[in-house]
C-alpha positions as CSV (number, residue, x, y, z in Angstrom):
1,M,2.5,-39.1,18.8
2,L,2.6,-38.2,15.2
3,A,0.1,-35.4,15.8
4,L,2.3,-34.1,18.6
5,V,5.4,-34.1,16.3
6,I,3.4,-32.3,13.5
7,I,2.0,-29.7,15.8
8,S,5.3,-29.1,17.6
9,M,7.0,-28.6,14.2
10,F,4.2,-26.2,13.2
11,T,4.6,-24.3,16.5
12,I,8.4,-23.9,15.9
13,L,8.0,-22.8,12.2
14,L,5.1,-20.4,13.0
15,T,7.1,-18.9,15.9
16,I,10.0,-18.2,13.6
17,L,7.6,-16.7,11.0
18,L,5.8,-14.5,13.4
19,L,9.0,-13.2,15.0
20,N,10.3,-12.5,11.5
21,L,7.1,-10.6,10.6
22,L,7.5,-8.5,13.8
23,K,11.1,-7.7,12.9
24,V,10.3,-6.6,9.4
25,I,7.3,-4.4,10.3
26,T,9.0,-2.7,13.3
27,H,12.4,-2.1,11.7
28,Y,12.2,0.4,8.8
29,D,13.9,3.5,7.6
30,E,11.9,6.7,7.9
31,L,12.6,9.6,5.6
32,P,14.0,12.6,7.6
33,V,12.2,15.9,7.9
34,V,14.2,18.8,6.4
35,K,12.9,22.3,6.9
36,T,16.0,24.2,5.6
37,I,15.5,25.1,2.0
38,A,18.5,24.6,-0.4
39,E,19.6,27.2,-2.8
40,N,18.3,27.0,-6.4
41,P,16.0,24.0,-5.8
42,P,14.7,22.2,-8.9
43,L,11.2,22.8,-10.3
44,V,8.8,20.0,-9.2
45,S,5.6,19.2,-10.9
46,I,3.0,17.7,-8.6
47,I,0.4,15.8,-10.5
48,V,-2.8,14.6,-8.8
49,P,-5.3,12.4,-10.7
50,M,-8.9,12.7,-9.4
51,R,-12.0,10.8,-10.2
52,N,-15.0,11.2,-7.9
53,E,-12.9,12.7,-5.1
54,K,-15.2,15.3,-3.7
55,R,-14.5,13.9,-0.2
56,N,-10.7,14.4,-0.6
57,A,-10.1,17.0,-3.3
58,R,-10.0,20.2,-1.2
59,H,-7.8,19.1,1.7
60,C,-5.4,17.2,-0.6
61,I,-4.9,20.2,-2.9
62,E,-4.8,22.8,-0.2
63,S,-2.0,20.8,1.6
64,L,0.0,20.7,-1.6
65,I,-0.3,24.3,-2.6
66,S,0.7,25.3,0.9
67,Q,4.2,23.7,0.6
68,N,7.0,25.9,1.9
69,Y,9.2,24.7,-1.1
70,P,9.8,27.7,-3.4
71,N,9.7,26.1,-6.8
72,F,6.8,23.9,-7.7
73,E,3.5,23.6,-9.6
74,V,0.4,21.6,-8.9
75,I,-1.5,20.0,-11.7
76,A,-4.9,18.4,-10.8
77,V,-6.3,16.1,-13.5
78,D,-10.1,15.6,-13.3
79,D,-10.6,12.1,-14.7
80,M,-14.2,12.6,-15.9
81,S,-15.6,12.8,-12.4
82,K,-19.4,12.3,-11.9
83,D,-19.5,14.2,-8.6
84,N,-18.5,17.7,-7.6
85,T,-14.8,17.2,-7.9
86,L,-14.2,19.4,-10.9
87,N,-16.1,22.3,-9.4
88,I,-14.1,22.1,-6.2
89,L,-10.8,22.1,-8.3
90,K,-11.9,25.1,-10.3
91,D,-12.8,27.0,-7.2
92,L,-9.3,26.2,-5.7
93,A,-7.7,27.2,-9.0
94,S,-9.4,30.6,-8.9
95,Q,-7.8,31.3,-5.5
96,H,-4.3,29.8,-6.2
97,G,-2.1,30.7,-9.2
98,N,0.2,27.7,-8.9
99,L,-2.7,25.3,-9.4
100,E,-3.6,24.1,-12.9
101,V,-6.8,22.1,-13.4
102,I,-7.1,19.8,-16.4
103,E,-10.4,18.3,-17.6
104,G,-9.2,14.9,-18.6
105,N,-10.3,12.9,-21.7
106,P,-11.7,9.4,-21.7
107,P,-9.0,6.7,-21.5
108,P,-8.3,5.2,-24.9
109,E,-8.7,1.5,-25.5
110,G,-6.1,-0.4,-23.5
111,W,-5.4,2.3,-21.0
112,V,-6.2,2.2,-17.2
113,G,-8.0,5.4,-16.2
114,K,-5.4,6.5,-13.6
115,N,-2.5,5.9,-15.9
116,H,-4.1,8.0,-18.6
117,A,-4.9,10.8,-16.2
118,L,-1.3,10.9,-15.0
119,W,-0.1,10.8,-18.6
120,Q,-2.2,13.8,-19.5
121,G,-0.9,15.7,-16.5
122,V,2.7,15.1,-17.4
123,K,2.1,16.8,-20.8
124,W,1.4,20.0,-18.9
125,A,4.2,19.6,-16.5
126,K,7.4,21.7,-16.7
127,G,9.3,20.3,-13.8
128,D,12.6,18.5,-13.6
129,W,11.0,16.2,-11.1
130,L,7.5,14.6,-11.4
131,L,5.6,13.9,-8.2
132,F,2.5,11.7,-8.5
133,V,0.3,12.0,-5.5
134,D,-3.1,10.4,-4.8
135,A,-6.1,12.4,-3.8
136,D,-6.6,10.5,-0.5
137,T,-3.4,12.1,1.0
138,T,-2.7,15.2,3.0
139,S,0.8,16.6,3.0
140,E,2.7,18.5,5.7
141,P,4.1,21.9,4.6
142,Y,7.7,20.6,4.6
143,M,7.0,17.4,2.7
144,L,8.2,18.6,-0.7
145,N,11.3,20.2,0.6
146,S,12.2,17.0,2.6
147,V,11.8,14.6,-0.3
148,V,13.6,16.7,-2.9
149,R,16.5,17.3,-0.6
150,Y,16.7,13.5,0.1
151,V,16.7,12.4,-3.6
152,E,19.1,15.1,-4.7
153,E,21.6,14.4,-2.0
154,N,21.4,10.6,-2.3
155,K,21.3,10.5,-6.2
156,I,17.9,8.7,-6.3
157,D,16.0,8.3,-9.5
158,M,12.6,7.3,-8.0
159,L,11.4,7.6,-4.5
160,S,8.2,6.3,-3.0
161,I,7.1,6.8,0.5
162,S,4.4,5.2,2.7
163,P,2.3,7.8,4.5
164,F,0.8,7.5,8.0
165,Q,-2.5,5.6,7.5
166,V,-5.5,7.2,9.2
167,L,-7.9,4.4,10.3
168,G,-11.2,5.7,11.6
169,T,-13.8,2.9,11.5
170,F,-14.0,-0.6,12.8
171,W,-13.3,-2.4,9.5
172,E,-10.5,-0.1,8.6
173,R,-8.8,-0.9,11.9
174,V,-9.4,-4.7,11.5
175,A,-8.5,-5.1,7.9
176,Q,-6.1,-2.4,6.8
177,P,-3.2,-3.1,9.3
178,I,-3.2,-6.8,8.4
179,I,-3.2,-6.1,4.6
180,I,-0.6,-3.4,4.7
181,T,1.8,-5.2,7.1
182,S,1.5,-8.3,5.0
183,I,2.5,-6.4,1.9
184,H,5.4,-4.8,3.8
185,Y,6.5,-8.3,4.9
186,V,6.4,-9.8,1.4
187,L,8.0,-6.8,-0.2
188,S,10.4,-5.6,2.5
189,Q,12.0,-2.2,2.3
190,K,15.5,-3.7,2.6
191,K,15.0,-5.9,-0.5
192,I,13.4,-3.2,-2.6
193,N,16.2,-0.8,-1.8
194,D,18.9,-3.3,-2.5
195,P,20.1,-2.8,-6.2
196,K,21.2,-6.4,-6.2
197,S,17.7,-7.7,-5.5
198,K,15.1,-8.0,-8.3
199,I,12.3,-7.2,-6.0
200,A,10.7,-3.9,-6.8
201,A,7.6,-2.1,-5.5
202,A,6.2,1.3,-4.8
203,N,3.3,3.1,-3.2
204,G,1.1,4.8,-5.7
205,Q,0.0,7.4,-3.2
206,F,3.4,9.0,-3.6
207,I,6.0,8.5,-6.4
208,L,8.7,11.1,-7.1
209,I,10.7,10.4,-10.2
210,R,13.2,12.3,-12.3
211,R,11.6,13.5,-15.5
212,S,14.5,12.4,-17.6
213,V,14.2,8.8,-16.2
214,Y,10.4,8.9,-16.7
215,E,10.7,9.9,-20.3
216,A,13.5,7.5,-21.1
217,L,11.4,4.6,-20.0
218,G,8.3,5.7,-21.9
219,G,6.4,7.0,-18.8
220,H,2.9,5.7,-18.2
221,S,2.5,4.8,-21.8
222,A,4.9,1.9,-21.1
223,I,2.6,0.6,-18.4
224,K,-0.7,1.9,-19.7
225,D,-2.7,-1.3,-19.1
226,R,-1.4,-2.1,-15.6
227,I,-3.9,-1.9,-12.8
228,V,-1.2,-1.9,-10.1
229,E,0.7,0.9,-11.9
230,D,2.9,1.7,-8.9
231,F,4.5,-1.8,-8.8
232,A,4.8,-1.8,-12.6
233,M,6.6,1.6,-12.6
234,A,8.9,0.4,-9.8
235,R,9.8,-2.8,-11.7
236,L,10.4,-0.8,-14.9
237,V,12.7,1.7,-13.1
238,K,14.7,-0.9,-11.2
239,S,15.1,-3.4,-14.0
240,S,16.4,-0.6,-16.2
241,G,19.3,0.1,-13.8
242,Y,18.0,3.2,-12.1
243,R,18.0,3.7,-8.4
244,L,14.7,3.0,-6.6
245,I,14.2,3.7,-3.0
246,V,11.1,3.3,-0.7
247,M,10.8,4.8,2.7
248,I,8.4,5.4,5.5
249,G,7.0,9.0,5.4
250,K,4.7,9.1,8.4
251,K,5.9,12.6,9.4
252,L,5.5,14.0,5.9
253,M,2.1,12.8,4.8
254,R,-1.2,11.2,6.0
255,A,-3.6,9.1,3.9
256,R,-7.0,7.5,4.4
257,M,-7.5,5.0,1.6
258,Y,-11.0,3.8,2.5
259,T,-13.7,4.4,5.1
260,N,-15.8,1.2,5.2
261,L,-15.6,-2.5,4.3
262,G,-17.1,-2.0,0.9
263,E,-14.4,0.4,-0.2
264,I,-11.7,-1.8,1.4
265,W,-13.1,-4.8,-0.5
266,E,-13.3,-3.0,-3.9
267,G,-9.9,-1.3,-3.6
268,W,-7.9,-4.3,-2.6
269,T,-9.8,-6.7,-4.9
270,K,-8.5,-4.4,-7.7
271,N,-4.9,-4.7,-6.5
272,L,-4.1,-7.9,-4.7
273,F,-4.2,-10.6,-7.4
274,P,-3.0,-8.4,-10.3
275,G,-0.2,-7.2,-8.0
276,L,1.3,-10.7,-7.7
277,S,2.8,-10.1,-11.2
278,R,1.9,-11.4,-14.6
279,R,4.0,-14.5,-14.5
280,K,2.6,-18.0,-14.8
281,W,3.5,-18.9,-11.2
282,K,1.3,-16.3,-9.6
283,W,-1.3,-18.9,-8.9
284,G,1.4,-20.8,-6.9
285,R,2.2,-17.6,-5.0
286,L,-1.5,-17.0,-4.3
287,V,-1.8,-20.5,-2.7
288,F,1.5,-20.0,-0.8
289,F,0.3,-16.7,0.6
290,I,-3.1,-18.1,1.7
291,V,-1.4,-21.0,3.4
292,V,0.9,-18.6,5.3
293,L,-2.0,-16.4,6.3
294,L,-3.9,-19.4,7.6
295,A,-0.9,-20.3,9.7
296,W,-0.5,-16.7,10.9
297,G,-4.0,-15.9,12.0
298,I,-6.5,-18.8,11.6
299,I,-5.1,-22.1,12.5
300,P,-3.7,-21.2,16.0
301,P,-7.1,-20.0,17.3
302,I,-8.8,-23.1,15.9
303,L,-6.1,-25.3,17.4
304,F,-6.5,-23.6,20.8
305,V,-10.3,-24.0,20.8
306,W,-10.0,-27.7,19.8
307,S,-7.3,-28.5,22.4
308,F,-9.1,-26.5,25.1
309,V,-12.4,-28.3,24.6
310,N,-10.6,-31.6,24.3
311,V,-8.8,-31.2,27.7
312,V,-11.4,-29.2,29.7
313,F,-14.6,-30.7,28.5
314,G,-13.5,-34.0,27.0
315,G,-11.4,-35.0,30.0
316,V,-8.4,-35.9,27.9
317,H,-5.4,-35.3,30.1
318,T,-2.7,-37.2,28.4
319,P,0.8,-35.6,28.1
320,V,0.3,-35.2,24.4
321,S,-3.1,-33.3,24.7
322,L,-1.7,-31.0,27.5
323,L,1.4,-30.2,25.5
324,I,-0.7,-29.4,22.4
325,L,-2.9,-27.1,24.6
326,A,0.2,-25.4,25.9
327,E,1.7,-24.9,22.4
328,S,-1.6,-23.4,21.1
329,I,-1.7,-21.0,24.1
330,F,1.8,-19.9,23.3
331,L,1.0,-19.3,19.6
332,L,-2.2,-17.4,20.5
333,I,-0.2,-15.1,22.9
334,L,2.4,-14.6,20.1
335,I,-0.3,-13.6,17.6
336,I,-1.9,-11.2,20.1
337,Y,1.5,-9.7,20.8
338,N,2.2,-9.2,17.1
339,G,-1.3,-7.6,16.8
340,W,-0.4,-5.3,19.7
341,Q,2.7,-4.2,17.9
342,V,0.7,-3.5,14.8
343,T,-1.9,-1.5,16.7
344,R,1.0,0.6,18.0
345,I,2.4,1.2,14.6
346,F,-1.0,2.3,13.2
347,A,-2.0,4.3,16.4
348,I,-5.3,2.5,17.0
349,P,-6.7,1.1,20.2
350,R,-4.8,-1.8,21.7
351,Y,-7.9,-4.1,21.9
352,Y,-7.7,-4.5,18.1
353,S,-4.8,-6.9,18.9
354,F,-7.5,-9.5,19.4
355,T,-9.0,-9.0,15.9
356,F,-5.9,-10.3,14.1
357,P,-7.7,-13.6,13.1
358,L,-10.7,-11.6,11.7
359,G,-8.4,-9.3,9.7
360,T,-6.6,-12.3,8.3
361,A,-9.8,-13.9,7.3
362,V,-10.9,-10.7,5.5
363,L,-7.6,-10.5,3.7
364,I,-7.9,-14.2,2.5
365,A,-11.4,-13.6,1.3
366,I,-10.4,-10.5,-0.7
367,M,-7.4,-12.4,-2.2
368,L,-9.8,-15.1,-3.4
369,S,-12.3,-12.6,-4.7
370,S,-9.6,-10.8,-6.6
371,A,-8.3,-14.0,-8.1
372,Y,-11.8,-15.1,-9.1
373,R,-12.7,-11.8,-10.7
374,V,-9.5,-11.8,-12.8
375,A,-9.6,-15.5,-13.8
376,S,-13.3,-15.6,-14.6
377,G,-13.2,-12.5,-16.8
378,V,-15.7,-10.7,-14.6
379,G,-13.1,-8.0,-14.1
380,V,-12.2,-5.7,-11.3
381,T,-14.1,-2.5,-10.6
382,W,-12.7,0.8,-9.6
383,K,-14.3,4.3,-9.7
384,E,-17.3,2.9,-11.7
385,R,-15.0,1.4,-14.4
386,V,-14.5,-2.3,-15.1
387,Y,-11.1,-3.7,-16.0
388,R,-10.7,-7.2,-17.4
389,L,-7.2,-8.5,-17.3
């Protein structure tokens, strides 16, 4: 009887949790597309840090220099790439007068490579607005016009958008939706955009910030050692009283962060545990998140298998065992339904709804790996650089 009570309570709590997750990830504000250009638009400096980005460099830069916005410059900072990135950028610069290519210097002691690359780019920038864009993105021609009109009309100091995520391979489709939706659940758009809430976050693939605000806060020199620089910048902006807004920008930009499990593992290992914040209780948060993830995607399938075997093969047909089986089936259906909604959001085949438990397991493993590498002093690796936090 005690087991029945515990499992029933678990079913109720998890049902509430899963329905809340569904509500958060399916109800969001998307930044509107604006194709009408305003008079006398401000100068925008688009700064793109690149290190070993030969796969992405050309289509990213070409999409940026093709913006229909009349007043902008593009600054690509090659962060000491070891592949053909710099040559690609120089070739593009020879064809486009509004592209400036900077050969970056090695990051000084205490600096994270991306932060230093952006800092170098800002020194060349002339714009009233600074737009930091990652190399793994491709922008629609009306992207810049849309975001500038939005921040100007709504008096926003820093805007970050989440692009449409392109997922091409099996592991991208298994892991990325779970990881990204989990982050959106913990750091909901509503809370981030609420000036009364202390929660702040941003997506480093796209950050648009007023230059005056950036300089007043010390820019990237103020967060030079932060691996998760987008969260750090967002916290700095919001805690200083400036207006921070995050939006969905699926119609404005596409991104493909990783292409295989190795890249997914390395990229998120770098971000997940450091992204919990630097406070003492981040270990408690880690444990809490893992428990929630186990409840979301791991425990229900295990409970179903156990109860199914118990009833069908073990011959246990008591009211308690039958009710537990029924509850486990209900939870499994709810998880699959949530997975179906996630596949719809990410535009991937619906049968990936059934990989929700596998994606959850991958996320838990990456979180544990991230925590171990930070706590042990081994450090996290990114773009052939090791950072020990």
